[in-house]
C-alpha positions, 0 to 999 in steps of 0.5 A: 107638486109643481115647484112656484118661483122665489117671486110666487112664494113670497106673492104669497107669503105676504100674502099670509103676514096679511094675514096674520096681521088681520089674526093679530091682537098685539100690537108687538106683533103687528109692528114685527109683521109690518117690518117684514112686509116692508122688507119683502115688498120691497124686494119684489119687480111690480111688473114681476108681481102683477105677473106672477099676480094674474099667475097664481090667480089662475092656479087657483092659488089667489082669487079675487074679490071686488069691493063695493068702492072698485077696489080689489083685494086678493084672497088666500084660497085654502090652497094658496096658505097650504102652499104658502105654509109649507115655504114658511115652514123649511124657513123657518130659523129661530134667531140667536139672542143674548141669553136672557136665563130662561130656557124655552121648552116644547113638550110633546105627548103624541098618542100612540093613535090619531085618527088616520094620521100616521102617528109616528111619521107625525112624531119624527116630523116633529123631532126633525123640524126642532133639532133642525131648529136647534132643540136640545132633547132634554128626553124623548117627548121634552126639547129646550133652547135657550131663545124665545121662539113660541110664535115659531111653536106656534106655527110648527104645532099649527102646522102639524096638528098638533094643537091638543098633544104639544105644549109650550112654557120658559123655565125660570130653573132646571137642575143640569143648566150648567150641561146645558150653557155647554151645549149652547156655547153660554159660559 
């Protein structure tokens, strides 16, 4: 698949953020999404933006809809959503912040066979992503990190299609807390 230019990636991500805004019911999330949108919007050359949108339309990553009032709405196609999610997935990181004393845990109990999907590859990809984000493996299917990351985990779970098999939780106590604090340099 041909790689998209950075501007086209931004356009897809901005459209995806707009979709996330429409699906989010939390005022706090709205604020974070709008702040991110505003920051990225300022970094795009408007003339170049129109050219990129035309190219995205020709490549069938977006479609246009004319509204009753004569305005036009840009919509991500399913192909466009898949591409936007892929770019967001590769750029994902967890922001380190002051530790509040709670551990954020991910538990994945993925069965041996998931229909047509390749289970081992999916499990390995999930494991690699969690390690890349900074999670520490407590066991083969249990990972922890000291920073909030619920939205990131939600995204990863959707990306891999593992909603039924992955759980996210917050721990206020764990018996090897001192060991984990040393790992994350929280002492």
